[in-house]
C-alpha positions as CSV (number, residue, x, y, z in Angstrom):
1,M,0.0,0.2,-0.1
2,I,3.0,2.3,0.8
3,K,4.2,2.2,-2.9
4,Y,0.6,2.9,-4.4
5,H,0.6,5.9,-1.7
6,S,4.3,7.1,-2.7
7,L,3.2,6.8,-6.5
8,S,-0.1,8.5,-6.4
9,A,1.7,12.1,-5.6
10,P,3.7,12.2,-8.6
11,I,0.8,10.8,-10.9
12,G,-1.5,13.4,-8.9
13,R,0.8,16.3,-9.5
14,F,1.2,15.4,-13.3
15,S,-2.2,14.9,-13.9
16,I,-3.3,18.2,-12.3
17,A,-0.7,20.4,-13.8
18,L,-1.2,18.7,-17.3
19,I,-4.1,21.2,-18.3
20,F,-2.0,24.3,-17.7
21,I,0.8,22.8,-19.7
22,I,-1.3,22.1,-22.5
23,S,-3.3,25.1,-22.2
24,G,-0.3,27.4,-22.1
25,I,1.3,26.0,-25.0
26,M,-1.9,26.0,-27.1
27,K,-2.3,29.4,-26.3
28,I,0.8,30.6,-28.9
29,P,-0.7,29.2,-31.9
30,A,-3.9,30.6,-30.9
31,Y,-2.3,33.9,-30.0
32,D,-4.4,36.5,-31.9
33,G,-7.6,34.8,-30.8
34,T,-6.9,34.4,-27.2
35,Q,-5.7,37.9,-27.1
36,A,-8.9,39.4,-28.9
37,Y,-11.0,37.0,-26.1
38,M,-9.2,38.4,-23.4
39,D,-9.7,42.0,-24.5
40,V,-13.3,41.4,-25.2
41,M,-13.6,40.0,-21.5
42,G,-12.1,42.9,-20.0
43,V,-8.6,41.6,-19.5
44,P,-5.9,43.4,-21.2
45,G,-4.5,41.1,-24.0
46,F,-1.0,42.3,-23.4
47,L,-1.1,40.0,-20.3
48,L,-1.2,36.9,-22.7
49,P,2.9,36.4,-22.8
50,L,2.8,36.3,-18.7
51,T,-0.1,34.1,-18.6
52,I,1.4,31.7,-21.0
53,L,4.6,31.7,-19.2
54,F,2.9,31.5,-15.8
55,E,0.8,28.4,-16.8
56,V,3.7,26.7,-18.5
57,I,6.4,27.3,-15.4
58,V,4.5,27.0,-12.5
59,A,2.5,23.9,-13.7
60,I,6.2,22.1,-14.3
61,M,7.2,23.3,-10.8
62,I,4.0,21.2,-9.8
63,V,5.1,18.2,-11.9
64,I,8.6,18.2,-10.5
65,G,7.5,18.9,-7.1
66,W,9.6,22.0,-6.5
67,K,8.3,25.0,-4.2
68,T,4.9,23.0,-4.7
69,R,2.6,24.5,-1.8
70,L,3.6,28.1,-3.1
71,S,3.0,26.8,-6.9
72,A,-0.5,25.2,-5.8
73,L,-1.5,28.2,-4.2
74,A,-0.8,30.2,-7.2
75,L,-2.4,27.9,-9.6
76,A,-5.5,27.4,-7.4
77,G,-5.9,31.4,-7.3
78,F,-5.3,31.4,-11.1
79,S,-8.1,29.0,-11.4
80,I,-10.6,30.7,-9.3
81,I,-9.7,34.1,-10.8
82,T,-10.2,32.7,-14.6
83,A,-13.6,31.1,-13.5
84,V,-14.9,34.3,-12.4
85,L,-13.4,36.4,-15.1
86,F,-14.2,34.0,-18.2
87,H,-16.8,31.5,-17.0
88,A,-19.3,33.2,-14.6
89,D,-22.4,33.2,-17.4
90,F,-24.4,30.8,-15.6
91,G,-27.0,30.7,-18.1
92,D,-24.7,29.1,-20.4
93,Q,-24.5,25.3,-19.4
94,T,-20.6,25.4,-21.3
95,H,-19.6,28.2,-19.1
96,F,-21.2,26.8,-16.0
97,I,-19.4,23.4,-16.5
98,M,-16.1,25.3,-17.0
99,F,-16.4,27.3,-14.1
100,M,-17.2,24.3,-11.9
101,K,-14.1,22.6,-13.6
102,N,-12.0,25.5,-12.4
103,I,-13.3,25.4,-8.8
104,A,-12.6,21.6,-8.9
105,I,-9.1,22.1,-9.9
106,A,-8.7,24.8,-7.2
107,G,-9.6,22.2,-4.6
108,G,-7.1,20.0,-6.2
109,F,-4.5,22.3,-5.5
110,L,-5.8,23.1,-1.9
111,F,-4.9,19.2,-1.3
112,L,-1.6,19.9,-2.6
113,I,-1.1,23.0,-0.3
114,A,-2.4,20.6,2.8
115,H,-0.3,17.5,2.0
116,G,2.7,18.6,0.2
117,A,4.3,17.4,-2.9
118,G,4.9,13.7,-1.6
119,A,8.0,11.4,-1.6
120,Y,8.8,11.7,-5.4
121,S,9.5,15.5,-5.5
122,L,12.3,18.2,-5.5
123,D,10.7,19.6,-2.3
124,N,10.9,16.1,-0.5
125,Y,14.4,15.5,-1.9
126,M,15.6,19.0,-0.6
127,K,14.1,18.4,2.6
128,N,15.9,15.2,3.2
129,K,19.4,16.7,1.9
130,A,19.0,19.4,4.7
131,Q,18.6,17.0,7.2
132,L,21.6,15.1,6.6
133,L,23.7,18.3,6.8
C-alpha cells in the first residue's frame, strides 16, 4: 500500500498540472484569438505572454514537486480568478461546467497545499538533503 501511496503523489501532480501546460502551449498558435478574447472579457491582451509563461512554468514546478505549496496556491488562485473572469455566465451550460471545472481544480491544489508534494519530489529531496547536513 505504501508504494501506491508514494506513486499517487507524482501521478496526481502530473495529472492536475497537465491541463495548464497544454493550455499555455496551445495559446501560442492561437495567440491572436486568445488575445482578442481576453480583451473582450475585460482582461488586457498584453498580459497573454505572462499568462502563457505563468501557466507553463508554474505547472512544471508542480510536476517536479518544487516549491509545490506556493505553486499550488498560485494555480489555485489563477483557477478561481479565471473562473470568475471568463466563465461566470451561469446561463450558458458550457460556461457553468467550465466554471465548476476551475473550482474543482482549485480544490485539487488545496490538497497539494495541505499535504505537500509527496515522496518523489524536489521538495522532499531537498528536505531530506537538508536533514543530512
